[in-house]
N, C-alpha and C positions, 0 to 999 in steps of 0.2 A: 829869177828861176834858175837856179845853181843845175845846169846839163854840163854833161863831160862827153865830148864823142872825136870822131875821129875819120881821117879817108885812109884808104887804101885800093891797091890795085888788086884786080884778080882775074884768072881766066880759068876755063872748063875745059883743057887741055888734061887726057889722061895719062898715066904711064904707061907702056907699051906693055912692060912684064907682067907689075901687079892688076891694070886697069883702075885703080885707084886716083882720083883727081890731084894734079899737082899744086894747082892753087898757086900759092903764092912761093911755091919752090919752081917755077914752070922757067924755064930757061930764056924764053920768048919774050918773056913779062917786058915790059919795060918800052918794047920795037912799037912804033905808030900802026895802028891795025890793029894791033891784037891784045885782046881781054877788054876790060873795062875796069871804071873806078867805081867806088860803094864806099859809103858813110854808114857812120853807126853811130847812135846817139845814146845815150845812158841818163834816162828822165828820171825825178825821186821815185822814188817805192810807191805804190799804191796804197790805196785803203787797207787792202788787207797785207799790204807789207810784202807783197811779192816785187819782183824785179820787172821794171816796164823798159822796154829798149825799143827803139826804133832802126830800121836799118832799109837803105834804099840804095839800088844799084842800077848799071847800066849808064854812066855818065862819061861820055867821051875824052875826056882832059879830066886832072885833075883840078884845076881850076872850076870847073862846072859843078864838082861835086864838093869842094870847100862850099863854093859860092851858097848850094843847096842848103849846107852845115848850118851857115850862117842865117838863112831864112829861118831854118827851123828852130833854132837859138833863140830867135830876137822876130818872130814874124813881123809884118808890116801891121800898122792900123788899120783897120777896115774903111774903105772909102765909103761915105755915106751918101 
């Protein structure tokens, strides 16, 4: 399966002036205990031709998100 994916950090902080989410622009991002890590995996188009994507979040570390991404790309064989 040929699938592309990425890992990124994100937080739910809001701009005090506009009220919009800061997301990847948050100045606190990257500090321990702030925000969380997410993954995004693009899958081949479905039978209907529409885009398919998996997004998961809430990982405490980048390494944990990367590990989950690897498992989604190549799931282990089911144990009998």
